[in-house]
N, CA, C and O atoms as CSV, one atom per row, in Angstrom:
chain,resi,resn,atom,element,x,y,z
A,1,ALA,N,N,-39.282,32.796,48.386
A,1,ALA,CA,C,-39.710,31.459,48.479
A,1,ALA,C,C,-41.050,31.351,49.976
A,1,ALA,O,O,-40.726,31.715,51.107
A,2,LEU,N,N,-41.978,30.996,49.773
A,2,LEU,CA,C,-43.300,31.033,50.840
A,2,LEU,C,C,-43.327,29.418,51.577
A,2,LEU,O,O,-42.702,28.389,51.320
A,3,PRO,N,N,-44.203,29.710,52.444
A,3,PRO,CA,C,-44.275,28.415,53.397
A,3,PRO,C,C,-45.041,27.442,52.642
A,3,PRO,O,O,-45.279,26.958,53.748
A,4,ARG,N,N,-45.592,26.768,51.922
A,4,ARG,CA,C,-46.725,26.421,51.579
A,4,ARG,C,C,-47.774,25.559,52.833
A,4,ARG,O,O,-47.453,24.683,53.635
A,5,LEU,N,N,-49.171,26.261,52.579
A,5,LEU,CA,C,-50.057,25.688,53.370
A,5,LEU,C,C,-50.726,24.491,53.616
A,5,LEU,O,O,-51.556,24.286,54.502
A,6,ALA,N,N,-50.300,23.696,52.755
A,6,ALA,CA,C,-49.696,21.871,52.903
A,6,ALA,C,C,-48.821,21.563,54.039
A,6,ALA,O,O,-49.019,20.593,54.772
A,7,GLY,N,N,-47.630,22.584,54.217
A,7,GLY,CA,C,-46.493,21.924,54.601
A,7,GLY,C,C,-45.463,21.433,54.470
A,7,GLY,O,O,-44.588,21.184,55.299
A,8,GLU,N,N,-45.542,21.196,52.948
A,8,GLU,CA,C,-44.767,20.265,52.499
A,8,GLU,C,C,-43.024,21.033,51.512
A,8,GLU,O,O,-42.663,20.701,50.383
A,9,GLY,N,N,-42.385,21.952,52.351
A,9,GLY,CA,C,-41.096,23.119,51.460
A,9,GLY,C,C,-41.220,23.723,51.006
A,9,GLY,O,O,-41.768,24.418,51.862
A,10,ASP,N,N,-41.221,24.215,50.303
A,10,ASP,CA,C,-41.377,25.884,49.862
A,10,ASP,C,C,-42.124,26.502,48.769
A,10,ASP,O,O,-41.765,25.728,47.881
A,11,LEU,N,N,-42.742,27.159,48.303
A,11,LEU,CA,C,-43.258,27.391,47.364
A,11,LEU,C,C,-42.328,28.381,46.487
A,11,LEU,O,O,-42.366,29.540,46.901
A,12,THR,N,N,-41.710,28.221,45.646
A,12,THR,CA,C,-41.195,29.765,44.439
A,12,THR,C,C,-41.246,29.499,43.190
A,12,THR,O,O,-41.187,28.395,42.649
A,13,LEU,N,N,-41.371,30.650,42.674
A,13,LEU,CA,C,-41.573,30.932,40.990
A,13,LEU,C,C,-40.660,30.074,40.056
A,13,LEU,O,O,-40.817,29.641,38.915
A,14,THR,N,N,-39.580,29.986,41.029
A,14,THR,CA,C,-38.369,29.174,40.304
A,14,THR,C,C,-38.715,28.113,39.630
A,14,THR,O,O,-38.510,27.836,38.448
A,15,GLY,N,N,-39.374,27.404,40.640
A,15,GLY,CA,C,-39.824,26.009,40.896
A,15,GLY,C,C,-41.205,25.885,40.298
A,15,GLY,O,O,-42.087,25.055,40.515
A,16,LEU,N,N,-41.175,26.633,39.715
A,16,LEU,CA,C,-42.540,26.653,38.616
A,16,LEU,C,C,-41.907,27.154,36.851
A,16,LEU,O,O,-42.518,26.990,35.795
A,17,ARG,N,N,-40.653,27.723,37.026
A,17,ARG,CA,C,-40.041,28.820,35.697
A,17,ARG,C,C,-40.713,26.979,34.570
A,17,ARG,O,O,-41.156,25.891,34.939
A,18,GLY,N,N,-40.488,27.437,33.559
A,18,GLY,CA,C,-41.200,26.360,32.081
A,18,GLY,C,C,-42.693,26.211,32.352
A,18,GLY,O,O,-43.291,25.739,31.385
A,19,GLU,N,N,-43.272,26.421,33.158
A,19,GLU,CA,C,-44.935,26.812,33.156
A,19,GLU,C,C,-45.732,27.595,32.800
A,19,GLU,O,O,-45.020,28.509,32.384
A,20,VAL,N,N,-46.813,27.914,32.656
A,20,VAL,CA,C,-47.416,29.213,32.395
A,20,VAL,C,C,-48.692,28.604,33.648
A,20,VAL,O,O,-49.425,27.623,33.772
A,21,VAL,N,N,-48.327,30.105,34.541
A,21,VAL,CA,C,-48.780,30.141,35.772
A,21,VAL,C,C,-49.560,31.000,35.933
A,21,VAL,O,O,-49.207,32.149,35.666
A,22,VAL,N,N,-50.764,30.771,36.379
A,22,VAL,CA,C,-52.015,31.759,36.890
A,22,VAL,C,C,-51.775,31.604,38.513
A,22,VAL,O,O,-52.035,30.687,39.292
A,23,LEU,N,N,-51.273,32.671,38.654
A,23,LEU,CA,C,-51.489,33.400,40.620
A,23,LEU,C,C,-52.202,33.872,41.055
A,23,LEU,O,O,-52.404,35.054,40.780
A,24,ASN,N,N,-53.009,33.164,42.018
A,24,ASN,CA,C,-53.924,34.194,42.957
A,24,ASN,C,C,-53.872,34.320,43.919
A,24,ASN,O,O,-53.921,33.444,44.783
A,25,PHE,N,N,-53.700,36.022,44.115
A,25,PHE,CA,C,-53.781,36.267,45.486
A,25,PHE,C,C,-55.417,36.711,46.378
A,25,PHE,O,O,-56.319,37.490,46.071
A,26,PHE,N,N,-55.172,35.589,47.822
A,26,PHE,CA,C,-56.609,35.807,48.242
A,26,PHE,C,C,-56.496,35.215,49.701
A,26,PHE,O,O,-55.588,34.468,50.069
A,27,ALA,N,N,-57.381,35.585,50.357
A,27,ALA,CA,C,-57.658,35.748,51.860
A,27,ALA,C,C,-58.574,35.259,52.165
A,27,ALA,O,O,-59.528,35.473,51.417
A,28,SER,N,N,-58.831,34.353,53.385
A,28,SER,CA,C,-60.201,34.165,53.857
A,28,SER,C,C,-61.026,35.573,54.321
A,28,SER,O,O,-62.250,35.588,54.187
A,29,TRP,N,N,-60.556,36.360,54.687
A,29,TRP,CA,C,-61.286,37.802,55.487
A,29,TRP,C,C,-61.423,38.604,54.319
A,29,TRP,O,O,-61.646,39.805,54.467
A,30,CYS,N,N,-61.291,37.960,52.820
A,30,CYS,CA,C,-61.548,39.014,52.211
A,30,CYS,C,C,-63.014,38.534,51.181
A,30,CYS,O,O,-63.009,37.423,50.650
A,31,ALA,N,N,-64.030,39.345,51.018
A,31,ALA,CA,C,-65.240,39.444,50.814
A,31,ALA,C,C,-65.316,39.227,48.830
A,31,ALA,O,O,-66.166,38.546,48.256
A,32,PRO,N,N,-64.377,39.884,48.256
A,32,PRO,CA,C,-64.145,39.764,46.746
A,32,PRO,C,C,-63.859,38.349,46.851
A,32,PRO,O,O,-64.647,37.482,46.472
A,33,CYS,N,N,-63.054,38.186,47.218
A,33,CYS,CA,C,-62.284,36.168,47.159
A,33,CYS,C,C,-63.272,35.446,47.239
A,33,CYS,O,O,-63.034,34.386,46.660
A,34,ARG,N,N,-64.432,35.479,47.732
A,34,ARG,CA,C,-65.506,34.569,48.148
A,34,ARG,C,C,-66.693,34.718,46.670
A,34,ARG,O,O,-67.504,33.884,46.267
A,35,VAL,N,N,-66.475,35.692,46.291
A,35,VAL,CA,C,-67.438,36.140,45.111
A,35,VAL,C,C,-66.797,36.177,43.850
A,35,VAL,O,O,-67.474,36.831,43.057
A,36,GLU,N,N,-65.419,35.585,43.199
A,36,GLU,CA,C,-64.232,35.029,42.614
A,36,GLU,C,C,-64.494,33.684,42.593
A,36,GLU,O,O,-64.740,33.175,41.499
A,37,HIS,N,N,-64.490,32.885,43.756
A,37,HIS,CA,C,-63.745,31.404,44.036
A,37,HIS,C,C,-63.926,30.858,43.038
A,37,HIS,O,O,-63.005,30.467,42.320
A,38,PRO,N,N,-66.208,30.590,42.555
A,38,PRO,CA,C,-66.449,29.702,41.846
A,38,PRO,C,C,-66.041,29.859,40.614
A,38,PRO,O,O,-66.336,28.912,39.885
A,39,VAL,N,N,-65.169,31.164,39.862
A,39,VAL,CA,C,-64.716,30.945,38.740
A,39,VAL,C,C,-63.607,30.836,38.879
A,39,VAL,O,O,-63.069,30.406,37.859
A,40,LEU,N,N,-62.735,31.080,39.939
A,40,LEU,CA,C,-61.447,30.243,39.840
A,40,LEU,C,C,-61.916,28.387,39.794
A,40,LEU,O,O,-61.228,27.431,39.437
A,41,LEU,N,N,-62.731,28.412,40.090
A,41,LEU,CA,C,-62.819,27.023,40.614
A,41,LEU,C,C,-62.979,26.093,38.827
A,41,LEU,O,O,-62.240,25.244,38.328
A,42,ARG,N,N,-64.309,26.766,38.271
A,42,ARG,CA,C,-63.821,26.791,36.956
A,42,ARG,C,C,-62.860,26.610,36.297
A,42,ARG,O,O,-62.588,25.464,35.938
A,43,LEU,N,N,-61.995,27.782,35.913
A,43,LEU,CA,C,-60.287,27.992,35.103
A,43,LEU,C,C,-59.681,26.706,35.756
A,43,LEU,O,O,-59.322,25.950,34.853
A,44,ALA,N,N,-59.380,26.063,37.273
A,44,ALA,CA,C,-59.001,25.004,37.248
A,44,ALA,C,C,-59.081,23.420,36.541
A,44,ALA,O,O,-58.284,22.505,36.334
A,45,ARG,N,N,-60.721,23.717,36.277
A,45,ARG,CA,C,-60.925,22.463,35.464
A,45,ARG,C,C,-60.514,22.576,33.950
A,45,ARG,O,O,-60.665,21.763,33.039
A,46,GLN,N,N,-59.989,23.739,33.955
A,46,GLN,CA,C,-59.297,23.909,32.295
A,46,GLN,C,C,-58.491,23.215,32.088
A,46,GLN,O,O,-57.637,23.244,32.975
A,47,GLU,N,N,-58.215,22.284,31.012
A,47,GLU,CA,C,-56.961,22.174,30.096
A,47,GLU,C,C,-55.703,22.713,30.286
A,47,GLU,O,O,-55.515,23.767,29.678
A,48,GLY,N,N,-54.855,22.326,30.906
A,48,GLY,CA,C,-53.465,23.211,30.903
A,48,GLY,C,C,-52.957,24.463,31.724
A,48,GLY,O,O,-51.947,25.128,31.954
A,49,VAL,N,N,-54.388,24.351,32.035
A,49,VAL,CA,C,-54.155,25.393,33.600
A,49,VAL,C,C,-53.369,25.117,34.350
A,49,VAL,O,O,-53.250,23.954,34.734
A,50,THR,N,N,-52.369,26.392,34.913
A,50,THR,CA,C,-51.445,25.606,36.168
A,50,THR,C,C,-51.954,27.513,37.049
A,50,THR,O,O,-51.732,28.685,36.744
A,51,LEU,N,N,-52.751,26.745,38.278
A,51,LEU,CA,C,-53.393,27.989,39.450
A,51,LEU,C,C,-53.238,27.535,40.204
A,51,LEU,O,O,-53.617,26.436,40.607
A,52,VAL,N,N,-52.198,28.800,40.873
A,52,VAL,CA,C,-51.067,29.096,42.141
A,52,VAL,C,C,-51.467,29.989,43.092
A,52,VAL,O,O,-51.263,31.184,42.875
A,53,GLY,N,N,-52.011,29.632,44.134
A,53,GLY,CA,C,-52.595,30.250,45.168
A,53,GLY,C,C,-51.559,31.503,45.947
A,53,GLY,O,O,-50.374,31.653,45.650
A,54,ILE,N,N,-52.214,32.237,46.866
A,54,ILE,CA,C,-50.949,32.787,47.750
A,54,ILE,C,C,-52.090,32.893,48.911
A,54,ILE,O,O,-53.203,33.201,48.483
A,55,ALA,N,N,-52.008,32.737,49.951
A,55,ALA,CA,C,-52.496,33.197,51.012
A,55,ALA,C,C,-52.317,34.316,51.271
A,55,ALA,O,O,-51.466,34.282,52.160
A,56,TYR,N,N,-52.695,35.850,50.975
A,56,TYR,CA,C,-52.301,36.929,51.664
A,56,TYR,C,C,-52.588,37.541,52.871
A,56,TYR,O,O,-53.763,37.748,53.176
A,57,LYS,N,N,-51.512,37.916,53.728
A,57,LYS,CA,C,-51.858,38.125,55.259
A,57,LYS,C,C,-52.947,37.493,55.829
A,57,LYS,O,O,-53.930,38.113,56.235
A,58,ASP,N,N,-52.832,36.357,55.877
A,58,ASP,CA,C,-54.313,35.283,56.213
A,58,ASP,C,C,-53.540,34.659,57.367
A,58,ASP,O,O,-52.310,34.638,57.312
A,59,LYS,N,N,-54.328,34.041,58.632
A,59,LYS,CA,C,-53.830,32.874,59.343
A,59,LYS,C,C,-53.895,31.657,58.308
A,59,LYS,O,O,-54.809,31.448,57.510
A,60,PRO,N,N,-52.684,30.866,58.495
A,60,PRO,CA,C,-53.062,29.224,57.817
A,60,PRO,C,C,-54.048,28.618,57.667
A,60,PRO,O,O,-54.432,28.022,56.661
A,61,GLU,N,N,-54.796,28.788,59.213
A,61,GLU,CA,C,-55.665,27.781,59.434
A,61,GLU,C,C,-57.600,27.993,58.786
A,61,GLU,O,O,-58.507,27.224,58.469
A,62,ASP,N,N,-57.368,29.770,58.889
A,62,ASP,CA,C,-58.328,29.841,58.399
A,62,ASP,C,C,-58.687,30.248,56.865
A,62,ASP,O,O,-59.778,30.493,56.350
A,63,SER,N,N,-57.054,30.228,56.191
A,63,SER,CA,C,-56.772,30.017,54.658
A,63,SER,C,C,-57.732,28.270,54.358
A,63,SER,O,O,-58.579,27.899,53.546
A,64,ARG,N,N,-57.023,27.642,55.475
A,64,ARG,CA,C,-57.404,25.780,55.069
A,64,ARG,C,C,-59.272,25.990,55.241
A,64,ARG,O,O,-60.097,25.898,54.332
A,65,ARG,N,N,-59.430,26.176,56.152
A,65,ARG,CA,C,-61.033,26.266,56.551
A,65,ARG,C,C,-61.583,27.383,55.489
A,65,ARG,O,O,-62.776,27.128,55.328
A,66,PHE,N,N,-61.263,28.355,54.809
A,66,PHE,CA,C,-61.624,28.676,53.670
A,66,PHE,C,C,-62.236,27.916,52.245
A,66,PHE,O,O,-63.267,28.122,51.604
A,67,LEU,N,N,-61.126,26.960,52.066
A,67,LEU,CA,C,-60.823,26.223,51.319
A,67,LEU,C,C,-61.960,24.795,51.452
A,67,LEU,O,O,-62.669,24.269,50.594
A,68,VAL,N,N,-61.813,24.567,52.499
A,68,VAL,CA,C,-62.905,23.604,52.999
A,68,VAL,C,C,-64.433,23.575,52.582
A,68,VAL,O,O,-65.201,22.747,52.091
A,69,GLU,N,N,-64.501,25.010,53.062
A,69,GLU,CA,C,-65.931,25.399,52.751
A,69,GLU,C,C,-66.229,25.669,51.251
A,69,GLU,O,O,-67.270,25.255,50.740
A,70,LEU,N,N,-65.403,26.293,50.633
A,70,LEU,CA,C,-65.305,26.799,49.254
A,70,LEU,C,C,-65.014,26.093,47.687
A,70,LEU,O,O,-65.300,26.511,46.565
A,71,GLY,N,N,-64.188,24.604,48.225
A,71,GLY,CA,C,-63.125,23.795,47.290
A,71,GLY,C,C,-62.127,24.619,47.251
A,71,GLY,O,O,-62.287,25.817,47.484
A,72,ASP,N,N,-60.676,23.965,46.879
A,72,ASP,CA,C,-59.508,24.689,46.730
A,72,ASP,C,C,-58.727,24.163,45.160
A,72,ASP,O,O,-58.151,23.092,44.968
A,73,PRO,N,N,-58.944,25.359,44.111
A,73,PRO,CA,C,-58.758,25.457,42.778
A,73,PRO,C,C,-57.571,25.233,42.850
A,73,PRO,O,O,-57.178,24.823,41.758
A,74,TYR,N,N,-56.452,25.313,43.886
A,74,TYR,CA,C,-55.083,25.760,43.016
A,74,TYR,C,C,-54.001,24.429,43.447
A,74,TYR,O,O,-54.009,23.827,44.521
A,75,ARG,N,N,-53.121,24.191,42.310
A,75,ARG,CA,C,-52.065,23.026,42.491
A,75,ARG,C,C,-51.038,23.749,43.756
A,75,ARG,O,O,-50.141,22.967,44.074
A,76,ALA,N,N,-51.024,24.269,44.056
A,76,ALA,CA,C,-49.874,24.617,45.825
A,76,ALA,C,C,-50.509,26.429,46.118
A,76,ALA,O,O,-50.663,27.462,45.467
A,77,ILE,N,N,-50.640,26.099,47.030
A,77,ILE,CA,C,-50.420,27.545,47.925
A,77,ILE,C,C,-49.624,28.047,49.087
A,77,ILE,O,O,-49.545,27.596,50.230
A,78,GLY,N,N,-49.023,29.134,48.507
A,78,GLY,CA,C,-48.049,30.075,49.335
A,78,GLY,C,C,-48.722,30.537,50.609
A,78,GLY,O,O,-49.934,30.715,50.486
A,79,ILE,N,N,-48.286,30.736,51.628
A,79,ILE,CA,C,-48.578,31.763,52.717
A,79,ILE,C,C,-47.470,32.768,53.156
A,79,ILE,O,O,-46.572,32.604,53.982
A,80,ASP,N,N,-47.812,34.010,52.276
A,80,ASP,CA,C,-47.888,35.445,52.730
A,80,ASP,C,C,-48.218,36.498,53.854
A,80,ASP,O,O,-48.623,37.657,53.768
A,81,ARG,N,N,-47.834,35.510,55.204
A,81,ARG,CA,C,-48.530,36.252,56.265
A,81,ARG,C,C,-47.800,37.900,56.230
A,81,ARG,O,O,-48.339,39.002,56.335
A,82,ALA,N,N,-46.853,37.645,56.104
A,82,ALA,CA,C,-46.450,39.406,56.422
A,82,ALA,C,C,-46.813,40.369,55.223
A,82,ALA,O,O,-46.380,41.518,55.306
A,83,GLY,N,N,-47.633,39.989,54.014
A,83,GLY,CA,C,-47.852,40.898,52.904
A,83,GLY,C,C,-46.424,40.832,52.056
A,83,GLY,O,O,-46.536,41.074,50.854
A,84,ARG,N,N,-45.056,40.520,52.568
A,84,ARG,CA,C,-44.321,41.106,51.555
A,84,ARG,C,C,-44.010,40.478,50.338
A,84,ARG,O,O,-43.186,41.027,49.606
A,85,THR,N,N,-44.564,39.353,49.977
A,85,THR,CA,C,-44.730,38.828,48.420
A,85,THR,C,C,-45.691,39.963,47.766
A,85,THR,O,O,-45.576,40.500,46.665
A,86,GLY,N,N,-46.879,40.211,48.982
A,86,GLY,CA,C,-48.236,40.919,47.852
A,86,GLY,C,C,-46.991,42.492,47.696
A,86,GLY,O,O,-47.456,43.409,47.020
A,87,ILE,N,N,-45.989,42.655,48.110
A,87,ILE,CA,C,-45.425,44.800,47.857
A,87,ILE,C,C,-44.616,43.946,46.661
A,87,ILE,O,O,-44.841,44.149,45.468
A,88,ASP,N,N,-43.600,42.916,47.168
A,88,ASP,CA,C,-42.629,42.885,46.023
A,88,ASP,C,C,-43.598,42.483,44.446
A,88,ASP,O,O,-43.159,42.592,43.301
A,89,PHE,N,N,-44.850,42.058,44.811
A,89,PHE,CA,C,-45.695,42.069,43.127
A,89,PHE,C,C,-46.291,43.811,43.172
A,89,PHE,O,O,-46.213,44.285,42.038
A,90,GLY,N,N,-46.685,44.525,43.898
A,90,GLY,CA,C,-46.939,45.463,43.897
A,90,GLY,C,C,-48.371,45.271,43.839
A,90,GLY,O,O,-49.001,45.931,43.013
A,91,LEU,N,N,-48.916,44.541,44.524
A,91,LEU,CA,C,-50.459,44.108,45.290
A,91,LEU,C,C,-51.504,45.111,45.351
A,91,LEU,O,O,-51.430,45.873,46.315
A,92,TYR,N,N,-52.080,45.215,44.861
A,92,TYR,CA,C,-53.391,46.585,45.521
A,92,TYR,C,C,-54.146,46.087,46.509
A,92,TYR,O,O,-54.767,46.832,47.267
A,93,GLY,N,N,-54.171,44.917,46.597
A,93,GLY,CA,C,-55.392,44.290,47.804
A,93,GLY,C,C,-55.703,43.006,46.637
A,93,GLY,O,O,-55.606,42.841,45.421
A,94,VAL,N,N,-56.133,42.242,47.842
A,94,VAL,CA,C,-57.105,40.972,47.370
A,94,VAL,C,C,-58.529,41.170,46.805
A,94,VAL,O,O,-59.264,42.109,47.110
A,95,PRO,N,N,-58.920,39.887,45.696
A,95,PRO,CA,C,-57.835,39.497,44.629
A,95,PRO,C,C,-57.610,40.040,44.077
A,95,PRO,O,O,-58.334,40.948,43.669
A,96,GLU,N,N,-56.288,39.786,43.666
A,96,GLU,CA,C,-55.858,39.758,42.462
A,96,GLU,C,C,-54.903,38.920,41.739
A,96,GLU,O,O,-54.094,38.243,42.374
A,97,THR,N,N,-54.931,38.911,40.457
A,97,THR,CA,C,-54.840,37.566,39.850
A,97,THR,C,C,-53.178,38.202,38.895
A,97,THR,O,O,-52.907,39.379,38.657
A,98,TYR,N,N,-52.379,37.028,38.551
A,98,TYR,CA,C,-51.473,37.470,37.912
A,98,TYR,C,C,-51.226,36.165,36.565
A,98,TYR,O,O,-51.694,35.072,36.885
A,99,VAL,N,N,-50.745,36.204,35.557
A,99,VAL,CA,C,-50.084,35.623,34.129
A,99,VAL,C,C,-48.914,35.560,34.175
A,99,VAL,O,O,-48.103,36.481,34.267
A,100,ILE,N,N,-48.746,34.449,34.113
A,100,ILE,CA,C,-46.411,34.258,34.378
A,100,ILE,C,C,-46.218,33.540,33.103
A,100,ILE,O,O,-47.016,32.692,32.704
A,101,ASP,N,N,-45.044,33.923,32.406
A,101,ASP,CA,C,-44.875,33.056,31.618
A,101,ASP,C,C,-43.584,32.532,31.905
A,101,ASP,O,O,-42.782,32.873,32.774
A,102,ARG,N,N,-43.461,30.992,30.393
A,102,ARG,CA,C,-42.881,30.564,30.738
A,102,ARG,C,C,-41.200,31.029,31.676
A,102,ARG,O,O,-40.716,30.628,32.735
A,103,GLU,N,N,-40.899,31.690,30.992
A,103,GLU,CA,C,-39.663,32.722,31.471
A,103,GLU,C,C,-39.694,33.149,32.615
A,103,GLU,O,O,-38.593,33.491,33.046
A,104,GLY,N,N,-40.897,33.314,33.570
A,104,GLY,CA,C,-41.133,33.644,35.041
A,104,GLY,C,C,-41.865,35.414,35.195
A,104,GLY,O,O,-42.230,36.024,36.200
A,105,HIS,N,N,-41.855,35.864,33.560
A,105,HIS,CA,C,-42.390,37.163,33.329
A,105,HIS,C,C,-44.084,37.559,33.552
A,105,HIS,O,O,-45.077,37.212,32.911
A,106,ILE,N,N,-43.973,38.161,34.372
A,106,ILE,CA,C,-45.309,38.621,34.274
A,106,ILE,C,C,-45.946,39.183,33.044
A,106,ILE,O,O,-45.359,40.094,32.460
A,107,ARG,N,N,-47.001,38.769,32.624
A,107,ARG,CA,C,-47.769,38.731,31.061
A,107,ARG,C,C,-49.154,39.744,31.368
A,107,ARG,O,O,-49.451,40.708,30.663
A,108,LYS,N,N,-49.860,39.322,32.495
A,108,LYS,CA,C,-51.220,40.511,32.783
A,108,LYS,C,C,-51.276,39.957,33.753
A,108,LYS,O,O,-50.887,38.867,34.173
A,109,ARG,N,N,-52.158,41.339,34.379
A,109,ARG,CA,C,-52.357,41.479,35.785
A,109,ARG,C,C,-53.532,41.707,36.230
A,109,ARG,O,O,-53.492,42.902,36.522
A,110,PHE,N,N,-54.859,41.207,36.539
A,110,PHE,CA,C,-56.415,41.591,36.934
A,110,PHE,C,C,-56.109,41.502,37.662
A,110,PHE,O,O,-55.408,40.588,38.095
A,111,VAL,N,N,-56.833,43.254,38.616
A,111,VAL,CA,C,-57.162,43.587,39.687
A,111,VAL,C,C,-58.408,43.234,40.204
A,111,VAL,O,O,-59.372,43.757,39.644
A,112,GLY,N,N,-58.591,42.606,40.975
A,112,GLY,CA,C,-59.995,42.804,41.630
A,112,GLY,C,C,-60.241,41.541,41.559
A,112,GLY,O,O,-59.300,40.790,41.303
A,113,PRO,N,N,-61.874,40.880,41.820
A,113,PRO,CA,C,-61.842,39.789,41.380
A,113,PRO,C,C,-62.075,39.012,40.021
A,113,PRO,O,O,-62.155,39.903,39.175
A,114,LEU,N,N,-62.143,38.453,39.738
A,114,LEU,CA,C,-61.860,37.502,37.974
A,114,LEU,C,C,-63.323,37.402,38.012
A,114,LEU,O,O,-63.989,36.930,38.933
A,115,THR,N,N,-63.822,37.987,36.715
A,115,THR,CA,C,-64.942,37.326,36.091
A,115,THR,C,C,-65.300,36.323,35.533
A,115,THR,O,O,-64.293,35.867,34.991
A,116,ALA,N,N,-66.146,35.692,35.334
A,116,ALA,CA,C,-66.458,34.732,33.969
A,116,ALA,C,C,-65.844,35.556,32.657
A,116,ALA,O,O,-64.750,35.251,32.182
A,117,ALA,N,N,-66.549,36.479,32.200
A,117,ALA,CA,C,-66.362,36.884,31.330
A,117,ALA,C,C,-65.121,37.544,30.592
A,117,ALA,O,O,-64.810,37.629,29.404
A,118,ALA,N,N,-64.427,38.057,31.996
A,118,ALA,CA,C,-62.396,38.191,31.806
A,118,ALA,C,C,-62.025,36.794,31.424
A,118,ALA,O,O,-61.620,36.593,30.279
A,119,VAL,N,N,-62.101,36.052,32.069
A,119,VAL,CA,C,-61.333,34.978,31.967
A,119,VAL,C,C,-61.572,34.352,30.438
A,119,VAL,O,O,-60.659,34.154,29.637
A,120,ASP,N,N,-63.375,34.005,30.128
A,120,ASP,CA,C,-63.571,33.977,28.906
A,120,ASP,C,C,-63.289,34.722,27.615
A,120,ASP,O,O,-63.528,34.226,26.514
A,121,ARG,N,N,-62.745,35.998,27.799
A,121,ARG,CA,C,-62.256,36.938,26.811
A,121,ARG,C,C,-60.522,37.738,26.854
A,121,ARG,O,O,-59.789,38.486,26.207
A,122,GLU,N,N,-60.586,36.918,28.139
A,122,GLU,CA,C,-58.444,37.239,28.604
A,122,GLU,C,C,-57.753,36.599,28.779
A,122,GLU,O,O,-56.797,36.344,28.046
A,123,LEU,N,N,-58.042,36.074,29.932
A,123,LEU,CA,C,-56.950,34.914,30.825
A,123,LEU,C,C,-56.871,33.696,29.614
A,123,LEU,O,O,-55.841,33.287,29.078
A,124,LEU,N,N,-58.232,33.258,29.360
A,124,LEU,CA,C,-57.934,32.183,28.733
A,124,LEU,C,C,-57.051,32.103,26.979
A,124,LEU,O,O,-56.252,31.318,26.468
A,125,PRO,N,N,-57.711,33.319,26.546
A,125,PRO,CA,C,-57.081,33.360,24.584
A,125,PRO,C,C,-55.583,33.852,25.271
A,125,PRO,O,O,-54.613,33.430,24.642
A,126,LEU,N,N,-55.302,34.602,26.351
A,126,LEU,CA,C,-53.789,34.906,25.905
A,126,LEU,C,C,-53.038,33.342,26.854
A,126,LEU,O,O,-52.186,32.836,26.124
A,127,LEU,N,N,-53.147,32.736,27.905
A,127,LEU,CA,C,-52.824,31.490,28.501
A,127,LEU,C,C,-52.599,30.695,27.280
A,127,LEU,O,O,-51.420,30.348,27.209
A,128,ARG,N,N,-53.707,30.069,25.771
A,128,ARG,CA,C,-53.324,29.931,24.661
A,128,ARG,C,C,-52.645,29.760,23.753
A,128,ARG,O,O,-52.392,28.871,22.939
A,129,THR,N,N,-52.240,31.177,24.085
A,129,THR,CA,C,-51.005,32.091,23.340
A,129,THR,C,C,-49.707,31.571,23.764
A,129,THR,O,O,-48.867,31.154,22.967
A,130,LEU,N,N,-49.538,31.606,25.192
A,130,LEU,CA,C,-48.355,31.602,26.174
A,130,LEU,C,C,-48.190,30.143,25.532
A,130,LEU,O,O,-47.403,30.020,24.594
A,131,ALA,N,N,-48.805,29.187,25.936
A,131,ALA,CA,C,-48.455,27.778,25.967
A,131,ALA,C,C,-47.872,27.434,24.538
A,131,ALA,O,O,-47.177,26.442,24.318
A,132,ARG,N,N,-48.290,28.503,23.463
A,132,ARG,CA,C,-47.849,28.243,21.828
A,132,ARG,C,C,-46.349,28.231,21.758
A,132,ARG,O,O,-45.665,27.611,20.944
A,133,ARG,N,N,-45.919,29.049,22.781
A,133,ARG,CA,C,-44.572,29.639,22.740
A,133,ARG,C,C,-44.051,29.133,23.494
A,133,ARG,O,O,-42.871,29.403,23.716
């Protein structure tokens, strides 16, 4: 359970069970996260995509500023100030993105910034497949 950036309770993966979720670790201090951000904004507009963010080792006020400046593609955002959730996921660094199926299993991991090509060729087809199951 992580506190939500918006402040209304905790964000839990069990609370998202039953949905296919794209979970993105990001930080305001991360230059590749800025490069990736337009791809996330486009992804969030796709029908059936539940994009959830985890602000990794970031101050909440810095995360908020980052999202005000660049736009907020996330349905919900958790704050991982100490980085423990990142460790639990085996995070190499930010940005990193995971596709989690309806049962809560990680089905795909994208290390580094998502690209439009990776979204079109890998991520969206996987989401369509998982949505049918």
